[in-house]
C-alpha positions, -999 to 999 in steps of 0.1 A, spaced: 714 505 530 687 501 556 680 463 562 645 470 574 637 491 544 652 465 521 632 437 537 599 457 534 607 464 497 614 427 491 582 415 508 561 441 490 576 431 456 574 393 463 541 390 481 520 421 477 523 441 445 508 422 416 525 421 382 501 433 355 484 406 334 452 403 313 447 365 309 412 352 317 400 316 313 370 311 291 339 297 308 344 261 295 380 260 307 369 273 342 342 246 344 367 219 335 392 232 360 366 229 388 355 194 380 391 181 376 402 199 408 374 184 429 382 148 417 419 153 422 415 166 457 395 136 468 420 111 453 451 131 464 439 135 500 432 98 503 466 89 489 484 113 513 466 99 543 474 63 533 510 70 525 519 88 557 503 60 578 526 33 564 555 21 585 589 37 579 609 17 554 578 1 539 584 -1 501 547 8 496 556 43 509 576 50 478 548 37 455 521 57 474 540 90 473 549 85 436 512 79 429 504 110 449 528 131 427 512 117 396 478 125 409 486 162 416 504 166 383 477 149 363 450 171 379 470 202 371 477 193 335 442 180 328 426 211 343 438 236 317 468 257 307 495 266 333 518 297 333 552 303 348 545 339 358 567 370 361 581 389 391 592 424 398 629 430 392 652 446 419 650 480 401 612 478 399 613 489 362 609 456 345 598 420 350 616 386 351 611 350 360 607 347 398 639 326 405 661 345 429 632 360 447 616 326 453 649 311 465 651 338 490 616 332 502 622 295 505 653 301 526 635 325 548 608 300 554 634 273 561 651 295 587 619 302 605 609 266 607 644 254 618 642 281 645 608 267 655 623 233 658 642 245 689 609 248 706 594 216 691 624 196 704 615 205 740 578 194 738 573 157 735 537 160 723 549 180 693 582 162 687 568 127 686 546 130 655 574 149 637 599 122 645 575 96 632 572 115 600 609 119 596 615 82 602 606 76 566 639 94 557 659 79 586 649 42 580 644 44 542 666 56 513 674 92 519 682 100 482 649 84 472 629 102 498 646 135 488 637 128 451 601 121 461 600 152 483 611 174 454 588 158 428 558 160 452 566 196 460 566 205 423 535 185 416 516 201 446 524 236 434 513 231 398 480 217 412 473 239 443 488 271 430 481 263 393 449 244 384 431 248 418 440 285 422 427 292 387 394 275 394 385 297 423 370 333 421 398 358 424 387 374 457 390 340 474 420 324 458 446 330 485 424 321 514 407 292 498 438 275 484 456 279 517 428 263 537 422 235 512 459 227 510 461 225 548 430 203 550 445 177 528 472 172 555 449 168 584 446 131 579 483 127 585 478 132 622 508 155 625 496 189 638 529 206 628 525 193 592 491 211 591 507 243 605 535 240 579 509 236 551 492 268 563 524 288 563 539 275 531 505 275 514 499 311 523 533 323 511 530 303 478 495 315 472 506 351 477 534 345 453 510 330 428 488 361 432 517 385 425 534 366 397 504 350 379 522 317 376 535 286 393 573 289 389 578 311 420 557 288 443 575 257 429 609 271 437 599 283 471 582 251 481 611 228 469 637 250 486 618 248 519 608 211 518 642 197 507 660 219 533 636 206 560 642 170 550 680 174 551 685 197 581 656 190 605 665 154 614 702 162 625 690 193 643 664 174 663 690 147 670 714 173 683 688 187 706 680 154 723 
């Protein structure tokens, strides 16, 4: 078994070759998606900016991030129907829910970002904003922050790779949702968070394009984000 060949086959199946589907939204559903998505983006971006500028340990942080998750989820559910999607099986002769494939993608993203942390730890200008962001976990309740991270990850995906993705013309879906997702994080003032949004947003958008649903992106996002929350702080502390 050639590892390079296997990796290429995995990437092609997970991120390139679309699973056949015929669903198309009626015109009135598409119009509703676009209106709801626009309103949700404005409210969600404002809540994210406000939440991340609160002092670590401030109880309002939990309220703000909970409200953010509700905003993304409400925008997704009000926009129109959502679909779980299907992925290519290992044999390539059938389709299944994208669970194992998405876990693997999430772990690969996590490995890449943790490797990048080795560089970030040596550059104070990059490390400082990341430390400030992680202070919400260090000085607050880690189980609560983890729960919020998981819930927000799920809510973001059903909105950005669900309702928002479905509201954009097909030729622009991957690029547009990736850019919009990254722009919502600019107000955080953390350059690496914006970079992470670009990378994760691109992978999840490609998954959405291939599978036709939100299950794969949700699993990938939560695997990556919960892993970063749990593993990045001790890794950065060890590199001081």
